[in-house]
C-alpha positions in Angstrom: -26.0 -32.8 -86.1 -28.2 -36.2 -84.9 -30.0 -38.1 -87.9 -32.5 -41.0 -87.5 -33.2 -43.5 -90.4 -35.7 -46.0 -89.7 -36.6 -48.9 -91.9 -39.5 -50.2 -94.1 -42.6 -49.4 -92.2 -44.9 -52.3 -92.6 -48.2 -52.6 -91.6 -50.3 -51.8 -88.9 -47.8 -53.1 -86.6 -44.9 -51.3 -87.7 -46.8 -47.9 -88.3 -48.3 -47.9 -84.4 -45.2 -48.8 -82.9 -43.1 -45.4 -84.8 -46.8 -43.8 -84.1 -46.2 -44.5 -80.6 -42.3 -44.5 -79.5 -40.7 -41.7 -81.8 -42.1 -38.4 -80.7 -40.2 -39.9 -77.3 -37.3 -40.8 -78.8 -37.2 -37.3 -80.5 -37.3 -35.4 -77.8 -35.4 -37.5 -74.9 -32.6 -37.5 -77.6 -32.4 -34.0 -79.0 -32.9 -35.7 -82.8 -32.6 -33.3 -85.5 -34.1 -34.9 -88.2 -35.6 -37.8 -88.4 -36.5 -39.6 -92.3 -38.9 -42.9 -92.0 -39.0 -45.7 -95.1 -42.8 -45.9 -95.4 -43.9 -47.4 -98.6 -45.3 -50.6 -97.2 -47.3 -48.8 -94.5 -50.9 -49.1 -95.6 -51.5 -53.2 -95.2 -48.5 -53.6 -96.7 -48.4 -51.9 -99.9 -47.7 -48.2 -100.4 -48.7 -45.8 -98.7 -51.9 -43.4 -97.6 -51.9 -39.8 -97.0 -53.6 -40.5 -93.9 -51.2 -43.0 -92.9 -48.2 -40.6 -93.9 -49.7 -37.6 -92.1 -49.8 -39.6 -89.4 -46.3 -40.8 -89.3 -45.1 -36.8 -90.1 -47.4 -36.0 -86.9 -45.1 -37.8 -84.9 -41.9 -36.9 -85.8 -41.0 -37.7 -89.1 -39.0 -34.9 -91.2 -39.7 -36.9 -94.9 -40.5 -39.9 -95.5 -39.3 -42.3 -98.6 -40.6 -44.9 -100.7 -39.5 -47.5 -103.1 -40.8 -50.0 -105.6 -44.4 -50.1 -103.7 -44.9 -46.2 -104.1 -47.9 -46.7 -106.1 -49.6 -49.4 -104.9 -51.9 -47.1 -103.2 -53.4 -45.5 -106.4 -53.8 -41.7 -104.7 -50.4 -41.5 -104.4 -50.8 -40.7 -108.0 -52.2 -37.5 -107.1 -51.9 -36.4 -103.8 -47.7 -36.8 -103.9 -47.9 -33.7 -105.5 -49.5 -31.6 -102.8 -46.7 -33.6 -100.3 -43.6 -32.5 -100.3 -42.0 -34.8 -97.6 -42.8 -37.6 -99.2 -40.2 -39.0 -101.8 -40.3 -41.4 -104.4 -37.3 -43.0 -106.2 -35.6 -40.1 -108.2 -34.6 -42.7 -111.0 -38.4 -43.1 -112.0 -38.7 -41.5 -115.6 -38.8 -38.1 -116.6 -42.4 -37.0 -115.8 -43.1 -39.5 -113.0 -45.7 -37.3 -110.7 -43.9 -36.5 -107.4 -39.8 -35.7 -106.5 -36.6 -38.1 -105.3 -34.9 -35.5 -103.4 -35.6 -31.9 -101.7 -33.7 -29.7 -99.6 -35.2 -29.9 -95.9 -34.7 -27.9 -92.5 -34.2 -29.3 -89.5 -35.5 -28.4 -86.3 -31.8 -26.8 -85.3 -32.4 -24.6 -88.6 -29.8 -26.4 -90.5 -30.6 -27.6 -94.6 -30.9 -31.5 -94.8 -31.1 -32.7 -98.9 -32.6 -36.4 -98.8 -32.4 -38.6 -101.8 -34.3 -41.9 -102.4 -32.9 -43.8 -105.2 -34.3 -47.6 -106.4 -31.4 -50.4 -107.4 -31.7 -52.2 -110.9 -30.6 -55.5 -109.7 -33.7 -57.7 -109.0 -35.5 -55.1 -109.8 -37.5 -52.5 -112.1 -35.8 -51.6 -114.5 -35.5 -47.9 -113.7 -33.3 -45.2 -114.6 -29.3 -45.5 -113.3 -29.5 -44.8 -109.7 -26.0 -43.8 -110.0 -26.2 -41.3 -112.4 -29.5 -39.7 -110.4 -27.8 -39.4 -107.4 -24.4 -37.9 -108.9 -26.5 -34.8 -110.4 -28.4 -34.5 -107.0 -25.5 -34.3 -105.2 -23.1 -32.0 -107.9 -26.0 -29.7 -107.7 -27.0 -29.8 -103.8 -22.8 -30.2 -102.6 -22.4 -31.1 -98.5 -20.7 -28.4 -97.1 -21.9 -25.9 -99.5 -25.5 -26.3 -99.6 -26.5 -28.7 -97.5 -25.5 -29.6 -93.8 -26.3 -33.4 -94.0 -27.2 -35.6 -96.8 -29.1 -38.8 -95.9 -29.6 -41.2 -99.3 -32.0 -44.1 -99.0 -30.7 -46.7 -101.1 -33.8 -48.9 -101.9 -32.6 -52.1 -103.5 -32.3 -56.0 -103.4 -28.5 -56.6 -103.9 -26.0 -55.8 -101.7 -23.3 -55.6 -103.6 -25.4 -52.5 -105.7 -26.2 -50.5 -102.1 -22.3 -51.4 -101.1 -21.5 -50.0 -104.3 -24.2 -47.0 -103.9 -22.8 -45.9 -100.7 -18.5 -46.5 -101.9 -19.5 -43.5 -104.6 -21.1 -41.5 -102.1 -18.5 -41.8 -99.8 -17.3 -38.1 -98.9 -20.2 -36.4 -100.3 -23.4 -37.8 -98.4 -23.7 -38.0 -94.4 -25.3 -41.3 -94.6 -26.2 -43.8 -97.5 -28.5 -46.5 -96.1 -29.9 -49.4 -97.4 -33.9 -50.4 -97.3 -36.1 -53.3 -99.4 -35.0 -56.6 -98.0 -36.2 -55.9 -94.3 -33.8 -57.5 -92.6 -31.3 -55.5 -90.3 -27.5 -55.8 -91.2 -24.7 -55.7 -88.7 -22.1 -54.2 -91.1 -22.5 -50.4 -89.7 -19.4 -48.2 -90.3 -18.1 -44.8 -91.4 -16.1 -45.0 -94.4 -12.9 -43.8 -95.1 -14.5 -40.5 -96.8 -16.7 -39.7 -93.7 -20.1 -41.5 -94.9 -21.9 -43.5 -92.6 -23.3 -46.6 -94.1 -25.5 -49.4 -93.6 -26.4 -52.4 -96.3 -30.5 -52.1 -95.0 -32.0 -50.9 -91.8 -34.5 -53.5 -91.0 -38.2 -53.0 -91.0 -40.6 -51.1 -88.4 -42.9 -54.0 -87.9 -43.1 -58.0 -86.5 -40.2 -60.0 -86.8 -42.3 -63.0 -86.0 -42.9 -63.3 -89.8 -41.7 -63.4 -93.1 -40.4 -59.8 -94.1 -43.1 -58.5 -91.8 -46.0 -60.4 -93.7 -48.6 -63.9 -91.7 -45.7 -66.6 -92.3 -48.5 -69.2 -94.1 -49.3 -67.9 -97.4 -45.2 -67.0 -97.9 -44.5 -70.3 -96.5 -47.0 -72.1 -98.7 -45.7 -70.3 -101.7 -42.7 -71.4 -101.3 -43.6 -74.9 -101.4 -46.3 -75.2 -103.9 -45.6 -72.3 -106.2 -49.2 -72.0 -106.0 -50.5 -68.6 -104.7 -53.2 -69.3 -102.1 -54.5 -66.4 -101.1 -53.4 -62.1 -100.1 -50.2 -61.6 -98.2 -51.1 -59.8 -94.8 -49.0 -58.0 -92.5 -48.5 -60.1 -89.6 -49.8 -58.2 -86.2 -47.6 -59.1 -83.4 -45.5 -56.8 -81.1 -42.9 -54.8 -83.5 -39.7 -53.8 -83.7 -38.7 -50.2 -84.5 -35.4 -50.5 -86.5 -33.2 -47.9 -88.3 -29.8 -46.4 -87.6 -28.4 -43.4 -85.8 -25.7 -40.9 -87.0 -24.5 -37.8 -85.6 -22.3 -35.5 -87.7 -19.2 -32.5 -87.6 -21.1 -29.2 -88.0 -18.2 -27.9 -89.5 -18.4 -30.5 -92.5 -21.7 -32.3 -92.5 -19.9 -35.9 -92.6 -20.4 -38.3 -90.0 -18.8 -38.9 -86.9 -20.7 -41.7 -85.4 -22.9 -44.6 -86.5 -25.3 -47.4 -84.3 -28.1 -49.5 -85.3 -31.3 -48.6 -83.4 -33.4 -51.6 -82.4 -36.6 -51.0 -80.0 -39.1 -53.1 -78.8 -40.4 -57.0 -79.9 -38.4 -60.1 -80.8 -34.7 -58.3 -81.5 -32.1 -57.6 -79.4 -32.2 -54.4 -78.2 -30.2 -51.5 -79.5 -29.8 -47.8 -78.7 -27.1 -45.7 -79.5 -24.5 -45.0 -76.6 -23.4 -41.4 -78.4 -27.2 -40.3 -77.5 -26.5 -41.1 -74.0 -29.8 -42.4 -73.2 
């Protein structure tokens, strides 16, 4: 199975490159399932229902989130009717929406997607490891799910790596989001799980984490907010990770970063053959 995960979609620049380029990527490379982290899609803070629908219409099968999931207040309502939008599974019991779900891929396979949020330098949510353990026990790879993708939305690389090893052999892919900077540690762990510490963002990299530079630089220098953070509108780079899995086991056989457009060095998976 061919899986694609795209990192945090930031503002209009990030939305535009995903909506414009994803349909061709899906068709040309015969992608079976696509996940996009969309928590910064609406002017950098949260995601509206219309933007969600636009991303789904472009070819995403599921949209994950993180600490900005509730920044658009309407999300508290519409997430209940949008089962392809996930919030972190370790939010307290009773929170709107869901943190994991089993979806049908284009090839008919069952794909479990789970979204959790780290706790190091982040909000003090419930234990993400316990949450993932319950999810994987309820929907094991190779039995109920043909593939499993876990979005670990976290600040600390150590916490992301720990989650990768915790899930090794029980998931197809564990990928980090939140820091908006693509890492170079894509690998297949000992048990067969593909791992990447951070998928990077889909947005303008001539920026500070996707935001216009002046305000973040000023805050670091003066320690005083001077205005709002505004998403940068320059040419965006589509960033993420591609994985191929063994149909018999659901474990990874190949993993590669994906970088398309914008300022960063372009990378396309050799195993896509295009």
